C-alpha positions as CSV (number, residue, x, y, z in Angstrom):
1,M,30.0,33.7,-76.4
2,I,31.7,33.0,-72.9
3,C,28.8,35.1,-71.2
4,S,26.4,32.8,-73.2
5,S,27.9,29.6,-72.0
6,I,28.2,30.9,-68.3
7,K,24.4,31.5,-68.5
8,K,23.7,28.3,-69.6
9,L,25.6,26.8,-67.0
10,L,24.2,28.7,-64.3
11,A,20.7,27.8,-65.8
12,V,21.5,24.2,-65.6
13,G,22.9,24.5,-62.2
14,C,19.7,26.2,-60.8
15,W,17.6,23.4,-62.3
16,L,19.7,20.7,-60.8
17,L,19.7,22.4,-57.5
18,A,15.8,22.9,-57.7
19,I,15.4,19.2,-58.8
20,G,17.8,18.2,-55.7
21,L,15.6,20.5,-53.3
22,A,12.2,19.0,-54.7
23,A,13.6,15.6,-53.9
24,C,14.8,16.2,-50.3
25,S,11.6,18.1,-49.5
26,S,9.0,15.6,-51.0
27,L,6.0,15.9,-48.2
28,P,3.2,13.7,-48.2
29,T,0.3,14.5,-50.5
30,D,-2.8,12.4,-51.3
31,V,-1.8,10.0,-48.5
32,K,-3.5,6.6,-48.6
33,Q,-4.0,5.4,-44.8
34,V,-3.6,1.7,-44.0
35,N,-4.5,0.1,-40.6
36,Q,-1.2,-1.3,-39.9
37,M,2.3,-0.3,-38.3
38,P,5.1,0.6,-40.6
39,D,7.7,-2.1,-41.2
40,I,10.9,-0.3,-40.4
41,Y,14.3,-1.4,-39.9
42,P,15.6,-1.7,-37.3
43,D,12.5,-2.5,-35.6
44,Y,12.3,0.3,-32.8
45,V,8.4,-0.1,-32.5
46,G,7.8,-0.2,-28.7
47,V,11.2,0.0,-27.4
48,T,12.3,1.8,-24.3
49,I,15.3,4.2,-24.5
50,P,17.4,6.2,-22.2
51,T,17.6,10.0,-22.8
52,D,21.3,10.1,-23.6
53,I,21.0,7.5,-26.5
54,A,21.9,8.7,-30.3
55,P,19.0,9.1,-32.6
56,L,17.2,6.0,-33.4
57,N,17.3,6.6,-37.1
58,F,15.4,4.2,-39.1
59,V,14.4,3.3,-42.9
60,M,11.4,1.3,-44.3
61,A,12.4,-2.3,-44.7
62,D,11.2,-2.2,-48.2
63,D,13.9,-1.2,-50.4
64,A,11.4,0.1,-53.0
65,V,10.4,3.0,-50.7
66,E,11.9,6.1,-52.1
67,T,10.9,8.7,-49.3
68,I,10.1,8.3,-45.7
69,D,8.5,11.1,-43.9
70,V,8.4,10.8,-40.1
71,E,6.7,13.2,-37.5
72,V,7.7,12.6,-33.9
73,T,5.6,14.2,-31.0
74,G,6.3,13.8,-27.3
75,S,3.4,13.0,-24.6
76,K,5.1,16.0,-22.6
77,G,5.4,18.2,-25.6
78,G,7.9,18.8,-28.2
79,Y,8.1,17.9,-31.9
80,L,10.6,16.6,-34.4
81,H,10.5,15.9,-38.2
82,A,12.5,14.0,-40.4
83,N,12.2,13.6,-44.3
84,G,14.3,11.6,-46.9
85,D,15.4,8.2,-47.8
86,V,16.3,7.9,-44.1
87,A,14.6,9.2,-41.0
88,D,17.8,11.0,-40.0
89,F,17.2,12.9,-36.7
90,D,19.0,16.0,-35.9
91,I,21.1,15.0,-32.9
92,D,20.6,18.1,-30.6
93,A,16.9,18.2,-31.4
94,W,16.6,14.5,-30.5
95,H,18.1,15.0,-27.1
96,Q,16.0,18.0,-26.3
97,L,13.0,16.0,-27.2
98,L,14.0,13.1,-25.0
99,A,15.1,15.2,-21.9
100,Q,11.5,17.1,-22.3
101,N,10.0,13.6,-22.5
102,K,11.7,11.8,-19.7
103,G,9.2,9.3,-18.2
104,G,6.8,9.7,-21.1
105,A,6.6,8.5,-24.6
106,L,7.1,9.5,-28.2
107,T,4.7,8.9,-31.0
108,F,6.0,8.4,-34.4
109,T,3.8,8.8,-37.4
110,V,5.1,7.6,-40.6
111,C,4.3,8.0,-44.3
112,A,6.2,6.5,-47.2
113,L,6.5,7.1,-50.9
114,K,6.5,4.2,-53.2
115,D,5.7,4.0,-56.9
116,G,4.4,7.8,-56.6
117,Q,2.1,6.7,-54.0
118,W,2.2,8.0,-50.3
119,T,1.0,5.6,-47.6
120,G,0.1,6.5,-44.3
121,Y,0.7,4.0,-41.4
122,Q,-0.5,3.6,-37.8
123,P,1.5,5.5,-35.1
124,F,3.9,3.6,-33.0
125,T,5.6,4.8,-29.6
126,M,8.9,4.6,-28.1
127,I,9.0,4.8,-24.2
128,V,11.5,7.4,-22.6
129,S,12.9,5.9,-19.5
130,E,13.3,7.6,-16.1
131,Q,16.5,5.6,-15.7
132,A,19.4,7.3,-17.1
133,L,22.0,5.1,-19.0
134,E,24.8,6.7,-17.0
135,A,27.4,5.6,-19.6
136,W,29.5,7.8,-21.9
137,G,29.6,4.8,-24.5
138,I,30.8,1.1,-25.1
139,T,33.7,-0.7,-26.0
140,Y,33.8,-3.8,-28.3
141,R,35.9,-5.6,-30.6
142,R,35.2,-6.0,-34.2
143,I,36.2,-9.1,-36.1
144,P,35.6,-10.7,-39.4
145,P,34.3,-14.2,-39.5
146,S,37.7,-15.9,-40.3
147,Y,38.9,-18.9,-38.4
148,E,42.4,-20.0,-39.2
149,M,44.4,-16.7,-39.4
150,Y,44.4,-13.4,-37.8
151,S,42.7,-11.2,-40.2
152,R,41.8,-7.5,-39.9
153,M,40.4,-6.8,-36.3
154,G,40.4,-4.1,-33.8
155,L,39.3,-2.8,-30.4
156,Y,36.8,0.2,-30.7
157,Q,35.0,2.8,-28.5
158,R,31.6,4.2,-29.5
159,N,30.0,7.6,-28.0
160,L,26.5,6.4,-27.3
161,S,24.9,10.0,-27.5
162,N,26.1,10.1,-31.2
163,F,27.6,8.0,-33.7
164,D,31.3,8.8,-33.0
165,E,33.4,5.6,-33.0
166,E,37.3,5.5,-32.7
167,P,39.9,2.7,-32.6
168,L,41.5,1.9,-29.6
169,I,43.9,-0.3,-31.1
170,V,43.9,-2.4,-34.3
171,N,46.0,-5.3,-35.4
172,T,47.5,-3.5,-38.3
173,Q,49.6,-1.8,-35.4
174,T,50.6,-5.3,-34.1
175,P,50.9,-7.6,-37.1
176,D,50.3,-11.3,-37.0
177,Q,48.6,-10.8,-33.6
178,C,45.0,-11.3,-32.2
179,L,43.5,-8.6,-30.0
180,N,41.2,-9.9,-27.4
181,C,38.6,-8.4,-25.0
182,H,38.9,-5.0,-23.6
183,T,37.7,-5.1,-20.2
184,A,37.2,-2.2,-17.6
185,N,36.7,-2.4,-14.0
186,R,32.9,-1.6,-13.5
187,T,32.7,0.4,-16.7
188,N,35.6,2.7,-15.4
189,P,38.3,2.5,-18.2
190,D,41.1,3.9,-15.8
191,Q,41.6,0.3,-15.1
192,F,41.4,-1.9,-18.1
193,V,42.9,-5.3,-19.6
194,F,43.2,-7.1,-22.8
195,H,45.0,-10.0,-24.0
196,V,46.9,-10.4,-27.3
197,R,47.9,-13.6,-29.2
198,G,50.6,-14.1,-31.5
199,S,54.2,-14.1,-31.8
200,H,54.7,-11.2,-29.3
201,G,51.7,-12.0,-27.3
202,A,51.0,-10.4,-24.0
203,T,48.4,-9.6,-21.3
204,V,48.1,-5.7,-21.3
205,V,47.0,-4.3,-17.7
206,G,46.2,-0.6,-17.5
207,K,46.2,1.1,-14.2
208,E,48.4,4.1,-13.2
209,R,50.4,2.9,-16.0
210,V,50.4,0.3,-18.8
211,E,52.1,-3.1,-17.9
212,L,52.8,-5.8,-20.5
213,L,52.7,-9.4,-18.8
214,K,54.2,-12.4,-20.3
215,A,51.6,-14.0,-22.4
216,K,52.1,-17.5,-20.7
217,N,53.1,-18.5,-17.1
218,D,54.7,-21.9,-17.5
219,S,53.1,-23.1,-14.2
220,L,49.6,-22.3,-15.6
221,G,50.3,-23.7,-19.2
222,G,48.2,-21.1,-20.9
223,S,47.3,-17.6,-21.4
224,M,45.4,-15.2,-19.2
225,V,42.0,-14.9,-20.9
226,Y,38.3,-13.9,-20.0
227,P,39.2,-11.3,-17.2
228,Y,37.1,-9.8,-14.7
229,W,38.3,-7.1,-12.1
230,H,37.8,-7.4,-8.6
231,P,35.8,-4.1,-7.4
232,G,38.8,-3.0,-5.4
233,G,40.9,-2.9,-8.3
234,R,44.0,-4.9,-7.1
235,Y,42.9,-8.3,-8.2
236,C,41.7,-9.5,-11.6
237,A,40.3,-12.9,-12.3
238,F,41.0,-14.7,-15.5
239,S,41.1,-18.4,-16.9
240,T,43.5,-20.1,-18.7
241,N,42.4,-22.1,-21.6
242,K,43.8,-24.6,-24.1
243,T,41.2,-23.8,-26.9
244,S,40.8,-25.7,-30.0
245,Q,38.2,-25.5,-32.8
246,M,36.6,-28.1,-35.3
247,F,34.2,-27.5,-38.1
248,H,30.8,-29.3,-38.7
249,T,30.3,-31.0,-42.0
250,N,26.8,-32.1,-41.6
251,M,24.9,-29.5,-39.4
252,K,22.9,-27.1,-41.3
253,N,22.8,-24.3,-38.5
254,K,26.1,-24.8,-37.0
255,R,29.4,-24.4,-38.6
256,I,32.2,-24.5,-35.8
257,E,32.6,-25.9,-32.3
258,V,35.2,-24.1,-30.0
259,Y,36.1,-26.2,-26.9
260,D,38.9,-26.5,-24.3
261,A,41.1,-29.3,-23.8
262,A,41.7,-27.8,-20.5
263,S,40.9,-24.7,-18.5
264,D,41.4,-23.2,-14.9
265,V,40.3,-20.3,-13.1
266,F,42.6,-18.1,-10.9
267,V,42.9,-14.6,-9.7
268,Y,46.0,-12.4,-10.4
269,D,47.4,-9.8,-8.1
270,T,48.5,-6.7,-10.2
271,E,50.7,-5.3,-7.4
272,T,52.9,-8.4,-6.7
273,H,52.4,-9.9,-10.2
274,T,51.3,-13.2,-8.6
275,V,48.9,-15.9,-9.6
276,L,46.6,-17.0,-6.7
277,G,46.1,-20.5,-7.5
278,D,44.1,-22.8,-5.6
279,T,43.4,-26.6,-6.4
280,I,39.7,-26.3,-5.3
281,I,39.0,-24.2,-8.5
282,M,41.9,-25.9,-10.5
283,K,40.9,-29.4,-10.4
284,K,42.7,-31.7,-12.6
285,Y,39.7,-33.3,-14.3
286,W,37.5,-30.6,-14.5
287,A,37.3,-27.3,-16.8
288,E,36.7,-24.1,-14.7
289,N,36.0,-21.2,-16.9
290,T,34.5,-17.7,-17.3
291,P,35.2,-16.1,-13.7
292,A,33.3,-13.0,-12.4
293,F,33.5,-11.1,-9.0
294,S,30.3,-10.2,-7.1
295,P,29.9,-6.4,-6.9
296,D,31.0,-6.5,-3.2
297,G,33.9,-8.5,-4.0
298,K,33.2,-11.4,-1.5
299,W,32.4,-13.9,-4.1
300,L,34.0,-15.5,-7.2
301,Y,31.5,-16.9,-9.7
302,F,32.6,-19.3,-12.3
303,T,31.6,-22.1,-14.3
304,T,32.9,-25.7,-14.3
305,A,32.3,-29.0,-16.2
306,K,33.8,-32.5,-16.1
307,R,36.4,-32.9,-18.9
308,Q,35.3,-35.0,-21.8
309,V,37.2,-36.9,-24.4
310,Y,37.8,-34.4,-27.1
311,P,36.9,-33.7,-29.8
312,T,34.4,-36.7,-29.8
313,D,32.4,-36.1,-26.8
314,Y,32.7,-32.2,-27.2
315,D,28.7,-32.1,-26.9
316,Q,28.6,-33.8,-23.6
317,E,30.5,-30.8,-21.9
318,K,28.2,-29.0,-19.6
319,Y,29.0,-26.3,-17.3
320,S,27.3,-25.7,-13.9
321,L,27.6,-22.4,-12.3
322,C,29.3,-22.2,-9.0
323,R,30.8,-19.6,-6.7
324,I,33.5,-19.5,-4.0
325,S,34.3,-16.8,-1.3
326,F,37.0,-14.5,-1.7
327,D,39.0,-12.5,1.1
328,A,40.5,-9.2,-0.7
329,Q,42.4,-8.5,2.8
330,T,44.4,-11.7,2.5
331,G,44.0,-12.4,-1.2
332,T,42.7,-15.9,-0.5
333,L,39.8,-18.0,-1.8
334,G,37.5,-20.1,0.3
335,T,37.5,-23.7,1.2
336,Q,33.9,-24.5,-0.2
337,V,32.2,-24.3,-3.6
338,D,28.6,-23.7,-3.9
339,T,26.6,-24.9,-6.9
340,L,23.9,-22.1,-8.0
341,V,22.8,-23.8,-11.3
342,S,23.5,-27.5,-11.8
343,A,24.1,-28.9,-15.1
344,D,23.2,-32.2,-13.8
345,A,19.6,-30.9,-12.8
346,T,19.0,-28.7,-16.0
347,G,20.7,-31.1,-18.6
348,K,22.1,-27.7,-20.1
349,S,25.3,-25.6,-19.8
350,V,26.1,-22.4,-18.3
351,S,28.6,-19.7,-19.6
352,W,29.2,-16.0,-18.8
353,P,27.9,-15.2,-15.4
354,R,27.7,-11.5,-15.1
355,P,26.2,-10.2,-11.8
356,S,24.3,-6.9,-11.7
357,Y,26.4,-4.2,-9.9
358,D,23.5,-3.7,-7.3
359,G,24.0,-7.3,-6.3
360,R,20.5,-8.5,-7.0
361,Y,20.7,-10.5,-10.3
362,L,23.0,-12.6,-12.2
363,M,22.7,-12.9,-16.1
364,Y,24.2,-15.7,-17.8
365,T,23.9,-17.7,-21.1
366,Q,22.6,-21.0,-21.4
367,T,23.1,-23.5,-24.4
368,D,22.8,-26.9,-25.0
369,Y,26.5,-27.6,-24.3
370,G,29.9,-25.9,-24.2
371,Y,30.5,-22.5,-23.4
372,F,31.5,-20.8,-26.7
373,T,28.0,-19.6,-27.4
374,I,28.4,-17.3,-30.3
375,W,28.1,-20.4,-32.6
376,H,25.3,-21.9,-30.9
377,P,21.7,-20.7,-32.1
378,E,19.9,-22.2,-29.2
379,A,22.0,-20.0,-26.7
380,D,19.7,-17.9,-24.8
381,L,20.1,-15.4,-21.8
382,W,19.0,-16.5,-18.2
383,L,18.4,-14.3,-15.0
384,L,19.2,-15.7,-11.7
385,D,17.6,-13.9,-8.8
386,L,20.3,-13.9,-6.1
387,Q,17.9,-13.4,-3.4
388,T,15.5,-16.3,-4.1
389,G,17.9,-18.5,-6.0
390,V,15.3,-18.8,-9.0
391,S,16.5,-18.6,-12.7
392,R,14.2,-18.0,-15.7
393,P,14.8,-17.5,-19.3
394,M,14.7,-13.9,-20.4
395,T,11.9,-14.5,-23.0
396,E,11.4,-10.8,-23.6
397,V,14.8,-10.5,-25.2
398,N,15.7,-13.8,-26.3
399,S,15.4,-14.9,-30.3
400,D,15.6,-18.0,-32.2
401,R,19.4,-17.4,-32.8
402,A,22.4,-16.9,-30.6
403,E,22.3,-14.4,-28.0
404,S,26.2,-14.8,-26.7
405,W,27.4,-12.0,-24.5
406,H,26.0,-9.5,-22.0
407,N,27.2,-6.9,-19.6
408,W,25.5,-4.5,-17.3
409,S,25.4,-0.7,-16.8
410,V,27.0,0.7,-13.9
411,N,23.4,1.5,-12.4
412,S,22.2,-2.0,-13.3
413,G,19.1,-0.4,-15.2
414,W,20.5,-1.3,-18.3
415,F,22.5,-4.0,-20.2
416,L,23.7,-4.8,-23.8
417,F,24.3,-8.2,-25.2
418,T,25.2,-9.6,-28.8
419,S,22.8,-11.5,-31.1
420,R,22.6,-13.1,-34.3
421,R,18.9,-12.4,-34.8
422,E,19.4,-10.2,-37.8
423,N,21.0,-12.7,-40.3
424,G,22.2,-15.4,-38.4
425,L,26.0,-14.7,-39.5
426,Y,27.1,-11.5,-37.7
427,T,26.6,-10.8,-33.9
428,Q,25.3,-7.1,-33.6
429,I,24.9,-5.3,-30.2
430,Y,21.4,-4.6,-28.5
431,L,20.6,-2.7,-25.6
432,A,17.7,-3.0,-23.2
433,S,16.4,-1.4,-19.9
434,I,15.6,-3.9,-17.0
435,D,13.4,-3.0,-14.0
436,K,13.9,-3.8,-10.3
437,T,11.9,-7.0,-10.6
438,G,14.0,-8.2,-13.3
439,K,11.6,-7.6,-16.3
440,A,13.4,-6.4,-19.3
441,A,12.1,-4.0,-22.0
442,K,12.1,-5.0,-25.8
443,P,15.8,-4.5,-26.7
444,F,16.9,-2.2,-29.6
445,L,19.7,-2.5,-32.2
446,L,22.7,-0.1,-31.5
447,P,21.6,3.0,-33.4
448,Q,23.6,4.1,-36.7
449,R,23.2,7.2,-38.7
450,D,22.2,5.1,-41.8
451,P,21.3,1.9,-40.3
452,K,20.5,-0.3,-43.2
453,L,23.6,0.8,-45.1
454,Y,25.8,0.6,-42.2
455,Y,24.7,-3.2,-41.3
456,Q,24.4,-4.4,-44.8
457,N,27.9,-3.4,-45.5
458,M,29.5,-4.2,-42.1
459,L,30.9,-7.6,-42.7
460,Y,32.3,-7.9,-39.2
461,S,30.9,-9.1,-35.9
462,F,30.8,-7.2,-32.7
463,N,32.4,-9.2,-29.8
464,I,32.6,-8.7,-26.1
465,P,30.8,-5.3,-25.7
466,D,30.7,-3.4,-22.6
467,F,29.6,0.0,-21.2
468,T,32.4,2.6,-20.5
469,S,31.7,5.6,-18.0
470,K,34.2,7.9,-20.2
471,P,36.3,7.8,-23.1
472,V,39.1,5.3,-22.9
473,D,42.1,7.3,-22.7
474,Y,45.7,5.7,-23.3
475,D,48.3,6.0,-26.0
476,S,47.6,3.2,-28.3
477,Y,50.8,4.0,-30.5
478,Q,53.0,3.4,-27.5
479,T,51.1,0.3,-26.6
480,A,51.6,-1.2,-30.1
481,R,55.2,-0.2,-29.9
482,K,55.7,-2.1,-26.6
483,L,53.7,-5.0,-28.1
484,N,56.0,-5.3,-31.0
485,G,59.1,-5.3,-28.7
486,Q,60.2,-7.8,-26.3
487,E,59.9,-6.2,-22.9
488,R,57.4,-8.2,-20.5
489,V,56.6,-8.4,-17.0
490,A,57.1,-12.1,-15.7
491,T,54.3,-13.3,-13.5
492,R,54.9,-16.0,-10.8
493,F,52.7,-18.7,-9.4
494,Q,52.1,-18.5,-5.6
């Protein structure tokens, strides 16, 4: 009796296994060919990718598709096959294929099974760039779209060659505090800074060791935010902002506005703990913001706007792009401010200047007004040629929704940015290559193992992404422990 039961169980098990294997290995038969490209998610058709990127897995955009079958061939040789509900490519085989086809192209032939019928689509290609990414991964903040209290958020790092992600620090380790913007020095995480707001707020500076600075300096009147390292590593530029927010009641495509009642730009000396203030970039009736050093360290870029009557005239606040010289030997700023992009001339507002590390270009975000571009659907990326002084919209990467934050790879051949183009609600990370003439390729969404499942279930926005040349290595437990304590290093105003 027992033996008979076991035999029945084994028979059922074998039958279920056979059904499972058949489902997993359903290959195209009686294929109906159509003269159109496959509608895939994410849209990776025609993108340019580096050899060291994770597999660009994708699915059919149509949820009714049961199975997708994909064959990949390289222009310089090699073959890869994926079959299932997701085109999930083996990581090692993917990297071997990309390395073999560096400077060439991959051709993807897609068949999809729906309602018992296989459909074959026209092939599409991805270009494999000669230009290496030269980045281990990226760092970013993940935050839900809450407005009035600190909900769950964290700083994370992600390996770009695969799908591994790990937290650097999350605010469950530091209750009732807001984590802001992990910023490395030219993608090198041996020097980093991030700010923490809340009851035990601090500015965390990591060099040879981790220091926690007092959250506010009474002479500044605000916190140290929006950091950017001087390439020499001794100095870091910040702005100090008195930030407020308000909500729209009658705008269909805008929900919230963030503005500053006051803001200034300054340079911080990490060796002496002094703030190098200068009235030329700390004007009483002007709001200076979003600083960035040039790659040679000789210039400090920033944005500035005449202060308005808040909150009534918030939409009249328009920032110009400026720069001032900086002498790292003496730690002093120059005496003359140059205007590179004038808000009076364009009628628009500039924010988040980010020079390429080779010194050729400066990328910025342009919007109708203000600087908190994540909430502005009209926000677009622009590129300033620092040799010619000519700016242009980056139409090859912009969308009809907000492009809000960007950073360069260390070799200036790639950049990343955040966009709300997918659904208008959550910012997601895109990467793109850019050539020596400043022409960018079609951007691609940050790869995930099962992209549709991941992004449909991810009810968080990605903020302030940047490349990192290697994994960030610091003790988050000890940092959180210090943050929950009272010990802070005082800064002084010079």
